[in-house]
C-alpha positions in Angstrom: -18.5 13.5 14.2 -18.7 11.8 10.9 -22.1 10.8 9.8 -23.3 7.5 10.9 -24.8 6.4 7.3 -26.5 3.1 8.1 -23.8 1.8 10.3 -25.5 0.6 13.8 -24.3 1.6 17.5 -23.3 -2.5 17.4 -21.2 -2.3 14.3 -19.4 0.7 15.4 -18.7 -0.6 18.8 -17.4 -3.9 17.2 -15.2 -2.1 14.7 -13.9 0.3 17.4 -13.6 -2.1 20.2 -15.4 -0.1 22.7 -18.6 -0.6 24.3 -21.9 0.3 22.7 -22.7 2.7 25.6 -19.4 4.6 25.0 -20.0 4.6 21.2 -23.5 6.0 21.8 -22.0 8.8 23.9 -19.3 9.2 21.4 -21.5 9.9 18.2 -24.4 11.6 19.9 -22.1 14.1 22.1 -23.6 12.8 25.2 -21.4 12.8 28.4 -17.5 12.7 28.7 -15.6 10.5 26.2 -11.7 10.5 26.3 -10.1 12.2 23.3 -8.4 8.7 22.5 -11.8 7.0 22.6 -13.2 9.7 20.2 -10.4 9.3 17.9 -10.9 5.5 17.8 -15.0 5.6 17.3 -14.1 8.2 14.5 -11.5 5.6 13.0 -14.0 2.8 13.3 -16.4 5.0 10.9 -13.7 5.7 8.3 -12.8 2.0 8.4 -16.5 0.7 7.8 -17.1 3.2 5.1 -13.7 1.8 3.3 -14.6 -1.6 3.9 -18.0 -1.2 2.5 -17.4 -2.5 -1.0 -14.4 -5.1 0.2 -16.0 -7.2 2.8 -18.4 -10.0 1.7 -21.9 -9.5 2.9 -22.3 -12.7 5.0 -20.2 -15.1 6.8 -18.7 -15.5 10.0 -16.8 -12.4 11.1 -13.4 -12.0 12.3 -11.8 -8.7 13.9 -8.0 -8.5 12.9 -6.1 -5.7 14.4 -3.2 -4.2 12.2 -0.6 -2.6 14.2 2.4 -1.1 12.6 5.3 1.2 13.5 6.0 2.2 9.9 6.3 5.0 7.5 2.9 6.4 6.1 3.7 5.3 2.7 4.5 1.8 3.8 1.1 1.7 6.2 -0.8 2.6 3.1 0.7 -0.1 0.9 -0.1 -2.5 3.6 -3.5 -1.2 4.1 -4.1 -1.3 0.2 -3.0 -4.9 0.2 -5.4 -5.9 3.1 -8.4 -4.3 1.5 -7.6 -6.1 -1.8 -7.6 -9.4 0.0 -10.6 -9.1 1.9 -13.2 -10.1 -0.7 -10.7 -13.3 -1.2 -11.6 -14.5 2.3 -15.1 -15.7 1.5 -16.9 -17.3 3.4 -15.3 -15.4 6.2 -15.6 -11.6 6.9 -12.7 -10.3 7.9 -12.8 -6.7 9.8 -9.3 -5.0 9.9 -9.1 -2.6 12.5 -5.7 -0.3 12.0 -3.6 1.2 14.6 -0.7 2.7 12.3 2.1 4.8 13.8 4.8 6.7 11.9 6.3 7.8 15.4 5.7 5.7 18.5 7.8 4.7 21.5 8.4 1.1 22.3 6.5 1.5 25.4 3.5 3.2 23.9 3.4 0.7 21.2 3.4 -2.1 23.9 0.6 -0.3 25.8 -1.4 -0.4 22.7 -1.1 -4.2 22.4 -2.2 -4.5 25.9 -5.3 -2.3 25.3 -6.1 -4.8 22.3 -6.1 -7.6 24.6 -8.8 -6.2 26.5 -11.1 -6.0 23.3 -12.6 -8.8 21.2 -9.7 -9.2 18.9 -9.4 -12.5 16.9 -5.8 -11.6 16.1 -3.1 -9.3 15.5 -0.8 -8.5 12.4 2.3 -6.5 13.7 5.1 -4.8 12.5 7.2 -4.0 15.6 10.4 -3.7 16.9 12.3 -6.9 18.5 12.2 -5.8 21.8 11.8 -7.7 25.0 8.7 -5.9 26.2 7.0 -6.3 23.0 7.9 -10.0 22.8 6.5 -10.4 26.4 3.2 -8.7 25.3 3.0 -10.9 22.4 3.1 -13.9 24.6 0.9 -12.7 27.1 -1.7 -12.2 24.1 -1.2 -15.5 22.8 -2.0 -17.0 26.5 -5.3 -14.8 26.4 -6.3 -16.4 23.0 -5.2 -13.7 20.6 -2.6 -14.8 18.2 0.0 -12.8 16.3 1.5 -12.8 12.9 4.5 -10.7 12.3 4.7 -8.8 9.0 8.0 -8.0 7.1 10.0 -8.0 10.4 10.0 -10.7 13.0 9.9 -11.3 16.5 11.5 -14.9 16.5 11.9 -15.5 20.1 8.1 -14.8 20.6 5.1 -17.0 20.3 3.9 -15.4 17.5 2.2 -18.0 15.2 3.8 -17.2 11.8 6.3 -14.7 10.4 4.9 -13.5 6.9 7.2 -11.6 4.6 10.2 -11.3 2.4 13.1 -13.8 3.6 15.5 -11.0 4.6 18.8 -12.7 4.8 18.4 -13.7 1.1 17.0 -10.2 0.3 20.4 -8.7 1.7 22.4 -11.4 -0.2 20.5 -10.6 -3.3 21.4 -6.9 -3.0 25.0 -7.3 -2.4 25.0 -9.4 -5.6 23.5 -6.5 -7.8 25.7 -4.1 -5.9 29.2 -5.8 -6.6 28.1 -6.6 -10.3 27.3 -2.8 -10.8 30.0 -1.3 -8.9 32.5 -2.6 -11.6 36.0 -1.2 -11.1 35.2 2.0 -9.2 37.8 2.5 -6.8 37.6 3.4 -3.7 34.4 1.7 -3.3 32.2 3.0 -0.6 28.7 1.8 -0.1 26.2 3.3 2.4 23.4 1.2 3.8 20.4 3.2 5.2 18.3 1.5 7.6 15.3 3.1 9.6 16.4 1.7 13.1 18.6 -1.1 14.4 15.9 -2.6 16.4 13.6 -3.9 13.6 15.0 -7.6 13.0 13.9 -7.7 9.5 16.2 -4.8 8.7 18.8 -6.2 11.0 19.0 -9.4 8.7 19.1 -7.5 5.6 21.9 -5.2 6.5 24.2 -8.1 8.0 23.5 -10.5 5.2 24.2 -7.5 2.3 27.3 -6.4 4.5 29.0 -9.7 5.2 28.3 -10.8 1.3 29.7 -7.6 -0.1 33.1 -7.5 2.0 33.6 -11.3 1.4 33.3 -10.7 -2.6 34.5 -7.3 -3.1 37.8 -6.0 -2.4 38.5 -2.7 -0.6 34.8 -2.1 -0.1 33.9 0.2 2.8 30.5 -0.3 3.8 28.8 2.4 6.1 25.7 1.7 8.1 23.4 4.3 9.0 20.2 4.3 11.2 18.0 6.3 13.0 15.6 8.0 10.3 12.6 5.8 10.5 12.1 6.0 6.9 10.7 9.5 7.2 11.9 11.9 4.7 12.8 14.9 7.0 14.9 12.5 9.3 16.4 10.7 6.5 17.6 14.0 4.9 19.3 15.1 7.9 20.9 11.8 8.5 22.3 12.0 4.9 23.6 15.4 4.8 25.3 14.4 8.4 27.2 11.8 6.6 28.3 14.1 3.9 30.3 16.1 6.3 32.5 13.0 7.2 32.5 11.4 3.6 33.5 13.0 0.3 32.3 10.1 -2.0 29.6 7.4 -1.8 29.5 4.9 -4.9 26.4 2.9 -3.9 23.3 3.0 -1.5 21.3 0.2 0.0 18.1 1.8 1.2 16.5 -0.9 3.7 14.3 1.4 5.6 12.9 3.8 2.8 13.0 7.7 2.6 14.6 7.5 -0.9 13.4 10.9 -2.0 15.2 12.4 0.7 18.4 10.7 0.2 18.3 11.5 -3.8 17.4 15.2 -2.7 20.7 15.0 -0.5 22.9 14.0 -3.3 21.2 16.3 -5.8 21.7 19.3 -3.5 25.5 18.5 -2.6 25.8 18.3 -6.3 27.3 14.5 -5.8 26.9 11.8 -8.6 24.2 9.4 -8.5 25.3 6.3 -6.7 24.1 2.8 -7.6 20.7 2.7 -5.8 19.1 -0.4 -4.5 16.0 -0.1 -2.7 13.0 -2.1 -1.1 9.2 -2.2 -1.8 7.4 -1.2 -5.0 5.5 1.6 -3.2 4.4 4.7 -5.3 7.3 6.7 -4.6 9.7 3.9 -5.6 7.6 3.2 -9.0 8.2 7.1 -9.9 12.1 7.0 -9.0 12.4 3.7 -11.0 10.8 5.2 -14.1 12.9 8.4 -13.9 16.2 6.2 -13.5 17.0 7.5 -10.2 16.9 4.0 -8.6 18.7 1.0 -10.2 16.6 -1.7 -8.7 13.7 -2.3 -6.0 13.8 -5.8 -4.3 9.8 -6.3 -4.1 7.7 -8.8 -2.3 3.9 -9.4 -3.0 2.3 -7.7 0.0 -1.1 -9.2 -1.0 0.4 -12.5 -0.7 1.9 -11.7 2.7 -1.5 -10.5 3.8 -3.1 -13.5 2.6 -0.8 -15.7 4.6 -1.5 -13.9 7.7 -5.1 -14.2 7.2 -4.8 -17.9 6.5 -2.6 -18.5 9.4 -5.0 -16.7 12.3 -8.0 -18.2 10.5 -6.2 -21.8 11.0 -5.4 -20.8 14.5 -9.0 -20.6 15.4 -9.7 -23.9 13.7 -11.9 -22.7 10.8 -9.5 -23.6 8.1 -7.7 -27.0 7.7 -3.7 -26.7 8.6 -1.7 -26.4 5.7 1.8 -25.0 4.7 1.6 -21.6 3.7 3.9 -20.2 0.7 6.9 -18.2 1.7 7.2 -14.7 0.0 9.6 -14.6 -2.9 11.9 -11.8 -4.0 11.4 -9.8 -7.3 13.9 -7.7 -8.8 12.3 -4.7 -10.6 14.4 -2.5 -12.7 13.1 0.7 -14.8 12.3 -1.8 -17.3 10.2 -4.3 -15.8 7.8 -2.0 -13.8 4.6 -4.3 -13.3 
């Protein structure tokens, strides 16, 4: 067990969402504690240490649970954005508790949300599939007084209090505009759209807007849609290689769900020409690929602004901030020549 430093049993219990008695057993290895609870207590210690220099010393404390089904690189980007905003929340002390999953079933994710409903949570920031049982659980949590803000992908028919993230339909249309201008007179025109999984509503919106806009404005274009890689490099690599057995030429790639290193690796190993490549999110991987001119453009939105809006919405819900309109996230087009 990680050293306690000066974190009290009470602090660890609040951060982990379990009782003080359970924390005492876990940290002092007295009595039986489930493996899941032990991991949660250890994670709480890590989070307390990470937040040490980011959370204001005083102020009313709010425990916000961040639940995400996403690749590790995106989870890390969100985590960094959250930590960057904590000091900006003065006079409130936001204590984020992270539940980040690269691989998890819808049922397991639903169970995770149910567990949070039994803890002292002031709200949830959620990236999850647009599935009926997830929507139902979010609605139940709302009735229990635990509000949810959806991040980057929405649950529009749920009782979530806000969607915070890129306007996904506009993002897809923007990607289509860039693609049709860069394709020029190449013929035949075949464009591959790579998404992580079809049940993420934000990705669905991007893909449908991209496809409809492109086929309406470009003649003789074939838009292939491939999903199931969850943005994870190993799965995406297999996904692309399977497509290569069916199609000889691919002129453009619109990567909605990530795994861009794997996509480019598959192209290079098959000795195929570099396609027009449009991606999402200015994470560490995409910064490098842009600088290397492997990616032509990244559609970027300010995660820190998205997180700030999520915090404001949750605080407004608890009536500690006045109601106000929260700004929509805007789309920035990043090329190799304007990387911030």
